[in-house]
DRENTITOR-394486 format. One line per 3 residues: for each residue x, y, z of C-alpha. Coordinates in nm, 3 decimals. Layout:
! residues N
X,Y,Z | ...
***
This chain:
! residues 95
0.029,0.008,0.030 | 0.276,0.243,0.093 | 0.437,0.177,-0.273
0.157,0.235,-0.397 | 0.088,0.625,-0.240 | 0.455,0.705,-0.333
0.403,0.597,-0.721 | 0.093,0.827,-0.702 | 0.268,1.081,-0.520
0.550,1.101,-0.778 | 0.353,1.089,-1.070 | 0.128,1.356,-0.889
0.448,1.589,-0.893 | 0.602,1.489,-1.234 | 0.278,1.596,-1.401
0.280,1.960,-1.227 | 0.639,2.000,-1.292 | 0.587,1.875,-1.634
0.311,2.157,-1.709 | 0.483,2.435,-1.528 | 0.765,2.406,-1.745
0.549,2.350,-2.073 | 0.372,2.683,-1.946 | 0.694,2.851,-1.917
0.834,2.744,-2.233 | 0.514,2.905,-2.380 | 0.531,3.218,-2.260
0.891,3.274,-2.438 | 0.741,3.159,-2.771 | 0.689,3.439,-3.006
0.288,3.411,-2.946 | 0.334,3.397,-2.585 | 0.560,3.730,-2.567
0.313,3.906,-2.780 | 0.098,3.857,-2.528 | 0.267,4.011,-2.234
0.388,4.296,-2.476 | 0.012,4.372,-2.541 | -0.059,4.361,-2.200
0.230,4.582,-2.108 | 0.115,4.858,-2.398 | -0.243,4.841,-2.239
-0.100,4.920,-1.900 | 0.140,5.243,-2.040 | -0.184,5.320,-2.247
-0.390,5.367,-1.903 | -0.116,5.512,-1.722 | -0.052,5.757,-1.999
-0.427,5.849,-2.025 | -0.435,5.879,-1.619 | -0.152,6.087,-1.628
-0.284,6.328,-1.877 | -0.647,6.368,-1.724 | -0.385,6.478,-1.393
-0.212,6.733,-1.589 | -0.580,6.898,-1.738 | -0.697,6.905,-1.333
-0.396,7.053,-1.193 | -0.435,7.284,-1.507 | -0.754,7.391,-1.454
-0.676,7.467,-1.031 | -0.334,7.657,-1.137 | -0.519,7.841,-1.391
-0.851,7.880,-1.146 | -0.548,7.965,-0.864 | -0.366,8.227,-1.057
-0.691,8.415,-1.215 | -0.566,8.341,-1.541 | -0.943,8.275,-1.633
-1.063,8.568,-1.630 | -1.189,8.774,-1.960 | -0.864,8.974,-1.979
-0.668,8.701,-1.984 | -0.361,8.840,-1.787 | -0.301,8.991,-1.413
-0.335,9.286,-1.292 | 0.004,9.457,-1.210 | -0.124,9.450,-0.810
-0.230,9.061,-0.830 | 0.117,9.039,-1.021 | 0.274,9.198,-0.756
0.062,8.977,-0.458 | 0.185,8.673,-0.660 | 0.534,8.709,-0.693
0.520,8.824,-0.317 | 0.327,8.512,-0.222 | 0.337,8.280,-0.485
0.134,8.000,-0.296 | -0.178,8.152,-0.151 | -0.481,8.077,-0.336
-0.599,8.279,-0.532 | -0.981,8.321,-0.668 | -1.109,8.508,-0.933
-1.377,8.792,-0.802 | -1.499,8.863,-1.160
***
């Protein structure tokens, strides 16, 4: 009975090792490499899209804070001087 157990255990381990080796070998074929590259490209595209969205959001915040979205599109001299003196102070356009 003990021999049957060890034969079954060895056969199971052999099958698992063979399947793992085949899977690894398949991942290095041209098709496997292309699948991994497609996954990496999709991840990079999603990351780039998120960065672009964040840039747009931050630009809107900065334009609002600096008062650049008013009708004239420029800062009056007093506001420009205030911005130079205190660049991190939050400003809202009062227009």
